[in-house]
C-alpha positions in Angstrom: -0.2 0.4 -0.2 2.7 2.2 0.8 4.3 2.0 -3.0 1.3 3.2 -4.2 1.7 6.9 -2.6 5.3 6.6 -3.7 4.7 6.2 -6.9 1.2 8.8 -7.3 3.8 11.6 -5.5 6.4 10.2 -8.1 3.6 10.6 -11.2 2.6 14.1 -9.6 6.3 15.4 -9.0 7.0 14.6 -13.0 4.0 16.3 -14.3 4.9 19.4 -12.2 8.2 19.2 -13.9 6.7 18.6 -17.1 4.2 21.4 -17.0 7.3 24.1 -15.5 9.3 23.4 -18.5 6.4 23.8 -21.2 5.3 26.9 -19.3 8.6 28.3 -18.3 9.3 29.6 -14.9 7.6 33.4 -14.2 11.2 34.3 -13.3 13.0 32.7 -15.7 12.9 35.5 -18.9 11.8 38.7 -20.1 8.6 37.6 -19.4 6.2 40.5 -17.2 4.6 39.6 -14.5 0.5 39.2 -14.8 -1.6 42.1 -14.6 1.6 44.3 -15.7 0.7 46.2 -19.1 3.3 45.0 -21.7 3.2 45.1 -25.3 5.0 43.4 -28.4 5.5 45.4 -31.2 6.0 41.9 -33.0 6.6 39.0 -31.4 9.6 37.0 -32.6 9.8 32.8 -33.1 11.9 31.2 -30.5 15.7 31.5 -31.1 17.1 27.8 -30.9 20.7 26.6 -30.3 22.3 24.1 -32.9 20.9 21.2 -30.8 17.1 22.8 -31.9 16.5 23.8 -27.7 15.7 27.1 -26.7 18.2 29.7 -25.9 17.5 32.3 -23.3 16.7 36.0 -24.6 19.4 38.6 -23.9 17.7 42.3 -23.5 18.7 45.6 -24.0 17.3 49.1 -23.8 15.8 50.7 -26.5 18.0 52.5 -28.7 17.1 56.8 -28.7 18.4 59.0 -31.2 20.7 61.7 -29.9 18.4 64.7 -28.0 15.6 62.2 -27.7 14.3 61.6 -24.1 11.5 59.5 -23.9 8.8 57.0 -25.3 5.7 56.7 -25.7 2.5 55.2 -26.9 -0.3 57.4 -29.0 -3.6 56.7 -27.8 -5.3 59.6 -29.4 -5.4 62.8 -30.4 -7.4 65.7 -31.0 -8.2 69.2 -31.6 -9.1 71.6 -28.2 -9.5 74.8 -29.0 -7.6 74.9 -32.1 -4.5 73.3 -30.6 -3.6 69.7 -31.1 -3.4 67.3 -27.8 -2.6 63.8 -27.6 -3.1 61.3 -25.0 0.2 59.2 -24.3 1.4 56.6 -21.7 5.1 56.9 -21.0 6.9 53.3 -21.9 10.1 52.0 -21.0 11.4 49.8 -24.9 13.6 46.7 -24.3 14.8 44.6 -27.5 15.7 41.1 -27.7 20.0 40.9 -28.8 19.3 37.7 -30.8 16.0 38.8 -32.6 15.9 42.9 -33.6 12.5 43.1 -34.5 11.3 41.3 -31.0 10.2 44.5 -29.1 8.7 44.8 -25.8 7.2 48.1 -24.4 5.9 48.1 -21.0 4.3 51.1 -19.6 5.7 53.1 -16.8 3.4 55.7 -15.9 -0.2 57.1 -16.0 -1.6 58.0 -19.7 -1.6 62.0 -19.9 -2.4 64.8 -22.0 0.5 66.8 -23.7 -0.1 69.7 -26.2 2.4 70.7 -28.6 5.2 73.6 -29.1 5.2 75.8 -31.4 6.5 74.4 -34.6 7.0 71.4 -32.6 8.0 68.3 -35.4 6.0 65.6 -36.0 7.6 62.3 -38.0 5.2 59.7 -39.1 5.9 56.6 -41.2 4.6 56.1 -44.8 5.9 52.1 -45.4 9.5 52.6 -44.3 10.0 56.3 -45.3 9.6 59.3 -42.2 7.5 61.6 -43.5 6.9 65.3 -42.0 3.6 66.2 -40.7 1.7 68.6 -38.6 0.5 67.8 -35.1 -3.0 68.6 -36.5 -2.2 65.8 -39.0 -2.4 62.5 -36.3 -5.8 63.8 -35.1 -7.3 62.5 -38.1 -5.3 60.0 -39.5 -4.3 56.6 -38.7 -1.0 55.0 -38.2 -0.1 52.7 -40.5 3.1 51.4 -38.4 2.3 51.0 -34.9 1.5 53.2 -31.7 5.0 53.8 -30.1 6.8 57.0 -30.7 10.3 58.6 -29.4 9.4 62.2 -28.3 11.1 65.5 -26.2 9.8 68.0 -24.1 10.3 71.5 -23.4 10.7 73.0 -20.1 6.5 73.4 -20.3 6.3 70.1 -20.7 4.8 70.5 -24.4 6.5 68.4 -27.2 9.0 69.6 -29.7 9.7 66.4 -31.3 8.0 63.1 -32.1 9.0 60.2 -34.3 7.3 57.1 -34.9 9.5 54.0 -34.6 9.6 51.4 -37.4 9.2 47.8 -36.6 9.2 45.5 -39.4 
């Protein structure tokens, strides 16, 4: 009778180990915790080693061009009393060093509204080409690529430059 309990315990332990290996550990990789908002611009395929076994991904912060301070997700744009106002969420960005098409954005704060400084530069993508538009253009147009931008603000917390990020 005692060996039945031992056998059952071994079967349960094996099943638990199999589930853990199949699903992955919550602390073993770049996966975010449940409930944490994150978005992947493009989910890359799993990287495999020479024997076909998965290789752990290495992550690094995304590149910010000189002069740009932050990443944001553009939630919406509207015209308010003749001025364009955008609703944005600040984001952190990381890229898989083994697959540069695997990019993950994570919210770093609450959504907020920002206006544009006079003469602000806004660049969006048309296919893979960057095109300069006015801030007002954002109100009535859908973005073709992704809602992620780099941006910079002035001392009055107004956007002075904003550029859409290309994700293949």
